[in-house]
N, C-alpha and C positions, 0 to 999 in steps of 0.2 A: 237485931236481925231476926226474924221469927223463926221458929221451930216447932216441930210436934213431936209431941210426949205419947208415946204408944204402950198399953201395957196387956201383954197377949195372956193366956189365950182363951179367950171368949166365944162360945159355937154364936153367930149370927143367927138372931131370930125376930120375921117381921116382915116389913114391907116397904120398899124405896123406890119411889118416884124419878124416872128418868127426866132430865130436863131437855131443852131445847137443844139443836145440834150444834157444837163450835163450827165442825169442818163444812157444814150446810149455811150456817148464818155469814160466814165471813165472805166468800164468791156471791152470797145474796147483796150483802151489805155494799160490797163493790159495784154490783149490777143497779143499785138504784140510782146513778151516776147518769146512767144513759136517759132516764126520764126527767121532764121538767113539771110533771104532775106532784103530788104528796102519795108516799107510799106507809102504807102504814104497817108493822110486822108483830106478829106476836109469838111469843115462845122463844124467845131470845134468851141463850143461858146467861148467867153474870157472871162472867169469867172473864180474866183482864185481856186475852185478845180480843174480845167483843168491845170492851173498853178503846182498846187501842185502836180498833179501826174507825169507830166512832170518831174519835180524835182527829184520826187521819182524813174522814171524810169531811169533819169540821175544818180542818186546817185547807181543804181544798172550796171551802164556801159553799157548802152544806147548812143548813138551819137544822137542826134534829132537837126534839124534845121526848120526854116521856108523858102520855095520855092515858091517864089507868095505865094498864098491862100492855099498852103499843109504844112501840118506838116510832114516832112520825117524823119520817125525812123528807124536806123540802128542799129539790133543787132548783128550782125557776130562776134562781139569781147565782147559782155554783158557776165560777167564771175560772177558776183560779187550776193551773195544770201542772204542779210543783208539789211532788212528794217526799217530804226531807229523810233525811238518814235518820233522824234522832225518833221519829214514829215510825219507820219501818223495818229498823235494825234488829226488834226483839220478836218479828213473826213474820216467816217466810209468804204469807199471806199479803203483805203490802202491795206485793208485784201485780195483785190482780187489778189495782185501779189504773194498770197502762192497759190495758183492751179497752175500757170505755171511754178513757181521758182522750185516746186517739181516734176513736168514732166520735165521739160527740165536737171535739175540735181541733183534730188534723195534728196535736202534736203535743206531746208531756214532756217533762223530766221526772223520772222516776228512781230513786235511788234502789240499789243493787240491795235483797232484802235478807233479812236475819230469821231470825228464830233459835230451835234445839241446835248443839251443835254433836248432830247424829249424824254428819256426812254432807257432801256436798250435794246439792241441789241445782244443778245448773239451770241458769235461764237461758240457756243457747236455743233449749226446745220453741219457748214462748216466743224468742226473738226471729226465728227460721220461719216457724209460721205467719208472725205479723208480718215479715219484712214479702212474704207470698201475696200480702193483701195488700202491698203498695207504702209499706211502711220503710225509711230508712233511718238505720239508727247508730248511733257510734256510744262507747263507752269510755266516760273521760272523770277519773277521778271518783269511783265507785257510783258513775251517775248514769243511766241510761237517758240521752238524750233522742227521742226518739219523732218523725215529722212524715206525712201523708201528704205528701203536695199535690195529689191530685184525689185525698180523701179517701176511705179504703175501698177499695175494689173485690168483689167475691169472685171466687176462684175453687178449684181445687187443691185439699191439703191432705197430705197423708205426714199425720205425725210419725219422724224416726223411731219412736218408743211411744210405750202406754205411759203419760205424763197428766196426772190429775191437775195439777194447777195449769199447765197449758191449755188442756182442752176447757177448764172454766176461761180462762183469758179469751181462748180465741172464740168460743161460744159468745161469750159476751158483745167482745169486739163485732162479730159479724151479723150483730143485731140491729145495724145500723151502716152496713155497709151495701154499696149501689150493688143490685143484682145477685144473684146467689151463692154461697158459699156452700162447700160439701167440705166434712171432715169426717177421716178415716182414720181408723186406729186409734178411736177414743179411748179414753178410760170411761168406764160403766159404773163407778161407785154410785150408792143411792143419793149420796151430797149432789153429785152431777144431776142425777135425775130430778131431784129436788130443785135445784138451780134453776131446770129447764122448765120444770111445770109453772115456776115463779116467773119466767121470762115471757113463758106464752100467757099466761093470765095476765101482765103486764102491757099483752100486744103485740110482740113478737112472733114471728112465724116459723117456727122451728117443728121436724119432724124426724123421729128414729126412720129411716130407710134400711138398716141393718143392726146386730147386736150391738157391734160397735163404730158405726155409720150415722151421721147428722146430715139435715139439707136444712141450711138456713136462707129464707128470705127476707133481705133488707126492708127495712120498714122506717117512714118518717114520723109517724105517731104514734104516742104511747098513752096507756089509761092510768088513771087513778086506781090502786087495787089495796086491799088488807090482804095480809098471807102468812098465814101460819107454819114455821118452818119445823122439820120434820125431827124426831127423837134422836138423841145423842147415841150412836150405837156402839161405841168403842167406850162410853160412861156404862152403858147396859154391860156389854162384856165383862167391864171390869169388875162389876158387882156381881154377875154370875158366878167368877173366880171366886172371889172374896167368900161365895157360900161357900164353897168347893173346899176352899184351902184350908176354913175352918170348920169341916162337918158342919154347916149351918143347915137353917131351912128359909131360903128368903121367897117373898114374893115382887117381882122385879114388874113395876106397872107404868103404863102412858110409853106403850110400843108395840112394833109390828112384828111379832115373833118371823116371819118368813124373811126380813131383810137381813136377819143374823142367822139364818140355818145352819150356814159352813160353822158357825161356832158353837152351836147348839148339838150339832150332830159329833161336833169333837169331844164336847164336856160328855156327851152319854158314851161315847167308846172309852172316855177315862173314868167313868163309874158313876158319873152322879145321875138322879132322879129328875127328871124334868117333866111336868104337866103344862101343856100350852094351853091358853084361852084365848081371846080373840083380841085384845090388848095386854096380855102380862102373862108371866111364865112362874110358876113355882118350881123353884130348883132344890133338892137336899144333897147335900155332901155327903160322899162316903166314905168310912175308915178305910175302904182299899182303893187306892188310886193305879189304876193301870196307865204302863209307860206308854210313849207315842213317838214315832217320828214325825215332825212339820216342817212344812216349808212355806215360807210370805211368801206371797201372792199378790195382783193387782184383783179387785172385788171381781168374781166371787169368790177368790180365794182366801188363806186364813189373812186376816190385817196385821200388816207391821207393828200399828199402835197396839197390839194386845201382845205381842209378842211377849217382852218383860214380863206381863202379868202373867202367861201361861208357862214363865220359865219356873216361875216360883211353885205354880202347882205339880211340875214336874220332877222339882226336886224330891217332893213325896211320894214319886210313884215307887213302885214297887221294883221296877227294874229300871235300868238305862234308857234316857230317851235322847234323841239329836233336832237339833232345830237348825235349819239353815236359814239366812237371812238375806232374801233375794233383793230387797226395795232400797235399803241403807248402809253400805260399807263398814259404819260405824256406830251400829246400836246395840252394842253389847256392854256399854259402859256402866250399865248396873251391876253386871260379875262381877266386879272385884269386891262392891259391897255386900251382893248376897254371902260369895265365898268369905267374908266375915263373920257371917251370921252360922258359917258351918255347911255350908253348899260347897258342893264339888264339882264346879263346871270348870271346864276345859275349855278355850277359844283356837280354831285352828283357821283364819280364812275368813270365808261367811259363814262358818259352821259352831256350833256349841253345843257341845259335848255334855249332858246332864247326869250324874251319878243320882242315880235314888236312893229311897230310903232315908233323907236328911229329917233330922230334927233341928229345927232353927233354934238358934240362941240370940238373945237380946243384945243388940249393943247400939255404939253411937256412929252414926250416920248420914253421909253426904250424898244430895240429890244430885245429877248430872244433869239431866232432863226431864221435861212433862212427864213421859210413861214412864220412866226410869224410878222417877218419885214414888208415883201409886205402885209397884213393884214393890219397893221398900215397905210400904205402908203392910201391904198383904203378908208380906214374911214377917212384918214384926208383929201382926193380929194372930200369927200361927204360933211366934215364941213366948217361954214362958217367961214373964219379966219382963221392965221397962225396958224399951230401943227409944233413943233419939234422932229424929233425923231431921238435918239441918239443910237450909236451902233452899225452903219447902215454897220461895215465889216463882219454880216451874211450875209446881203443883196446881197453883190458881192461874195460871195462864187457861187450864183447860177442864178444870173439876169445879163445881157448882157445890159451895158450903159441904165438900165433902164429910168434914168431923159431924158436921151434925146431922147429916144424913145414916153414917156409920154410927154415931152414939144412939140414934132412933133403934138401932137395930141390934145394940147391946154392946159394941165397942167401949173401949175405954181409950179415950183420945182425946187431945188436947193440945190447943195451938198456946205457945208459951213467948215470950218476949227475951 
């Protein structure tokens, strides 16, 4: 099994180009099932979750190939409606094929999803909303058996709570439903806006009617299109934090700074110097890191996917900090490993109490999930000496060429077998 070897503590200097967004690419890939015409996608990240989603689409009958830098998806003969556990088990986004399959065929059999072990991600919000469109379903031995006897029929849907995945699934499904669907209490993450922009270009009729409300008029015909996926804001946030953790000086390129304004404001409060341009940010870390109380929240709040990374930074702050995790109930699994490196973090329910003034010590570490993996890299970059991080397959699900990108800016990091 592969490991990462990290030798701290170098200041990161140089520039990093941010890859395409994993969390935008996955629903867009699922949405290509709607169309019988070719779709050309650009800027997809080379990460394991994208590879898994491509394999899932191919298992459903999609013809997929790479042409230069485009992924070409041809669904004109796509006719399978079974998404197996073997493909869906490693990522929660597998559930996103349910909506387009029901919209297209009126029935589907899809495995309940997997992914990181960071808390329950109930699909009941997806299923309750789909049932409002006329879907009947039952769950048998870990599979969702769903049918829409009269096809999908547009209606008014109020999500019981804000859910990124359910919002995506219902937007995609409603595009081919008969009549008009209105969705209220939607998630408004930038990746959802990117999905909507993709679907509009595809020929779907979607309109934002309020901050968290959408109106979708079902269509019958879709276009052949080329679409470039947005940048990965979580990858961008991770490298911004890496610059501050190592007291470095980085240019983060290929981004839209306004999309990550919450993170930028927070890093300024902590003490980073930030200079913004149209498609890049220069960030300079400070020796003095100020403490902060943070709560994770749906966009435009602070993202749960950056909680582990910011914790590493707050361990080095001048005073104590508090992190409240309001999205997933089991997302502090990195804490035990950080404490082994000298951090002093205690957990009570969904709160992490972070003592400041930590000097990280190198250690052998075990990654538990995608974002926890990268938080251990950040801590190791700050520690003097050699750290070894095990189970890095989590990391490969969401970060493209992370060692290469870090080595280019001065990190001593390598992958070993």
